[in-house]
N, C-alpha and C positions, 0 to 999 in steps of 0.2 A: 561723312558726306551728307549734304542736305539735297532737297529736290532741285533747287536752282543749280547746284553744282552738277547734279545728274543731267539736267537739261543741257548744260554746256558741253558735257561729254559727247552728246549726240547731235548737237545743233548743226555742225558743218555737214555731216552726212545726210541729214534730212534736207537741208537747204540745197545741197548739191543734187540730190535726187529730184527736187522740184525743178531746178534749172535744166535738167535733162529733158523735162516734159514741156517747159516753157523757155526754149532757147532764144537768145537775142538774135535778131536778123539784121542784115545790112541796111535794109530800107528804113530810113528815119521816120519816126512817128507811127510805126505800125502797132497793131494791138498787142503783140508780144512785149514790145518795149514799154508800153503804158502799163500792162499788167505786171511787168517785172519791177516797176517803180515800188509797189507795195511789197512784193516778194523780197526785193533786195534790201528794203529798210529793215526787214525782219521784225519780229515782235518778241513777246515773252516766251513763245514756244511752249506754253503750258499744255496746250492740247496734245501736240505730238509727244511731249514729255510723258503725259499720262498714258498714251497709247503704248509707248516703249516700256515704261515702268510696269504697268499692269501686265503686259504681255510677258515680260521677263519674269515677273513674280510667279506666273503660272507655267514657266518652263519654255516660253517662246525664245527663239534665237533672234539675233539682230537681223539676219537675212529674212526671217518671217515678218519682221516688224517695220523695217525702214520704209517700204512702199506705202502701207496704210498710214504710217505716221506722216509721211510727206503729203498724202492725199488729205489728211486731216488739217495740216497747216495751210495747204493751198485753198481749202474750203474757207478757212478763216480769212485769207487774203482777199479773195474775190467777194465774199460776203461783206467784209468791212468796207470795201470800195463801194458796194451798193448802198450800204448804210450811210456812208459819208455823203454820197450824192443825194440820197433821199432827204437827209437832214441838213444838207448844205453846210457841213462841218468846216471849221477853219483849219484845224491841225489834225494830223495823224502821225503818231510815232515821232513827234517833234518837228515835223515838216509840214508844208501846206498840204491840205487834203487834195486828193487826186483831181477833182473837178475844177479846183482853183488853178491848176496847172494846165490841164488839157481841155477844159470845158466839159460840161456834163454829157454831151452826146458821145464824144470820143471815149470818155472815161467809162460810161455805162456800157458801151459796146465792148470795151476791152475786158469787162468782167466776164463776158461770154468765153473769152479765151481761157481764163482761169478755170471756169466751170467745165469746159470741154476737156481740158487737160486732166482735171481731177477724175472725171468719169473714165478717161482713157487709162489712168493709173489703176482704177478698180477693175477694168476689163482685163488688163495685163495680169493683175493679181488672180483673177478668176481662171485665166489660162494656166497659170503656174500652180494654183491650188484649187482645183475645181470645186470640191465640196465646201470647204470653209470660205473660199473666195465668193461663192454664191451667197452664203449666209452674211458675209461682210458687206456685199453689195446691197442686200436687202436692209441691213442695219443702217448703212449710210443713207439709203433712200428714205427710210422711215424717220431717221434723225433730222435730215434736212427738210423733209416735208413738214414735220412738226415745228421746226424752227421758222420756216417761212409762214406757217400759219400764225405763229406768235408775232412775227413781224407785221403781218396783216392786221392783227388785232391792235397792235400798238399804233400803226399808221392810221387806222380808222379813228382812234381817239385824237391823235395829234392833228390830223388834216381834215377831219369831218365833224366829230363830236365836239371837240374843243370846249368841253363843259365839265368842270370838276364836280358839279352836282350829280353828274351821271357816272362818276368814278368812285371806286372804293378799293380797299386793300385786296379784295378778292380778284379784281381786275389786274392789279399790279402783280400779284403772285401768279396769275394765269400767264401773263406775258413772260415773267421771269422763269417759270417752269420750262417753257419751250426754248426760250432764247439763251438761257444760261445753264440751268440745272442739267438738262439733257445734252445740249450741244457742247457746253464747255467742260462738264465734269463727267457724268456717268456714261455719256455716249462714247467719248474717247476711251474710257476705261473698258467698256464693253467691247469696243473694237479691238483693243489690245488682247483681251481675253479670247475673243473669237480667233485671232491670229495664233493664239497658243492652243487652240483646239477645245476651248471651254464652251459649254452650252447652258441651257435653261436656268438651273438653280444658281449657278455662279453669276450669270448676267443679272438676275433679280437681286442677288446680294449686292452687287456693285451699284445697282440703281438705288438701293436703300442707303448705302454708304454715301454716294455722291449727291443725293438730292438735297440734304441739309447743308452740305458743304457748298454746293452751288448757290443755294439761297443766300447764305452768308457772304459768299463771294460778290454777288450782285449788289447786295445792300452796301457793302464796303465800297464797291465801285461807285455807287451813287454818292456816297459820302466824300470820296476822293475827288469827285467832280467839283465839289465845293471847297475842299480844304487842301488839296495836294499842291505841291510845287509844280507849276506847269512844265518846267524843264525836266523834272523827274517823271511826271505823269504822261507827258507827251501829247496832251490835249489842252485846249483852252478851258479855263475854269468857267463854271456856271453854264456849260453847254446844255445841260438838261433843262435849265430854266429858260434859256433862249429858245430851245427846240420844243418846249411844251411837253416834255416827257413826264410820265408819272413816276414819282419816287415816294418813299415812305415819308420823307421830310415834308413835301408839299401836301400830301394827303392828311398827315397829322395836323399840320398848320391850318389847312382849310377847315378841317373838322372842328377845331377849337376857336377859330376866329369869330369876331363879331359879325353881324349881318353886313355892316358897311364894309368891313375889311374883306369879307368873302366876295362881295360884289366887285371890289377893285382887283383882288387877286385873280378872280375868274376872268375879268376883262383883259388883264395883262396876259394871262395864260392862253387866252384864245387868239392872240395876235400871232402873225407869222414872225419867224425869227428876225428877219430884216427890219420889221416894223417896231420891235421892242427897243426902248431907249435904255441907256445905262441907269438913268434914274428909276425906271420901272423895275429893272433887275435888282437895284439896291433896295427898293421897297419890298420885293419878295424876300430878299435876304434878311431884312429887318423883321419881317413877319415870322420867318423861320426861327430867328434868334428869340423873338418874343415868346413864341409858343414851344420852344425847345425841340424843334423838329430834328436837329442833328442828334441831340441826346437820345431821343426816342429811337431813331434809326440805329444808333450805336448799341442800344439795349437789345434791339431785335437781332442785329448781327451777332452779338455775343450769345444770345439765346440759341440761334441756329448753329453757331460754331460749336457750342457745347453739345447740342444734339448730334452733330456730325461726329464729334469725338466719342460720345457714348455709343452711337450706332456702330462705329468702327470697333470699339472695344468689345461690343456684344458679338461680333463675328470673329473674334480672335481664334477660336477653336476651328474655324472653317477656312481661315487663310493659310496658305502654305507657310511653313516655318523655315524661312531662309533669310539671308542677309538683307533682302529687299523689303521685308515686312515692315521694319521700323521706318523705312524711307516712304512707304505709302502713308503712314501716319504723318510724317513730316509734310508730304505733298498736300494732304487734306488741310492741315493747319496753315500752310503757306498760301493757300488760296484766299484766305480772309485776314491773315495777319501780314499786311503788306502796305507799301507806300506808292505802288504804281500797278 
């Protein structure tokens, strides 16, 4: 069994638990129905999969883990809705982004429904498991607080700075650390471990393991934005270029471009999504090809992927020796060896 197969074993139970907290109501067009749009589309379920897998690795039961796994997935659903509204994305999970169906006012308001249901889940978990439930609440709060801080840093660049001269890889990795490494990888792993009764040293070990894997995951995600089959990826290609997001490809390209090319790249990148033409996006793609931006990003993804593998192997003597240990190795690799 690999990580994807493991996820599928638990998907329906996690999804059903979410639906208990965000039930459909008879009134047409209410916020629950709008929030359920993204919930019902479902996604990769990587995050709840990591919650379940790590928790079971350390001896947690399904009963211990379903509710925090559902809270983790629901957090992804409402945060993705906010991201799509802020970025005015076209597609999500192969269908029109939420604001293109309901308008941004109703869509953004509906994200509050998801967020409130998520906190209600965590409150109910605290009632059932007071000691570890309190630690889990604090972990969720810290994880999401750091994630929103990263979102602010990214939005500051996209909507205000709009100047590649003021960006570098340090800024890229700062955004990535909070929006991907913590939120997507080692945060869910730590939540699973907390549900299994683990504390300090174990949580730090999971951070070490997950940080490099999360970095590789995001770099691959950026590459897929330019290269993936849209039907498989579920999003429109070149969204990062249209939205003016920082990626290793554009930073490497800008760094190596001629002064004239830099000026044109920067001018295009500073425009709003709706003001960029197909020709301008084609020019950015030509520049990335010219300066081998994709190749550079692929090298960095491989570098961090290897670091993740080495870090995991270094903790072999501290991981529980059971049938799930090889699956954790598979899960880390599948984060960055993927097509969607």
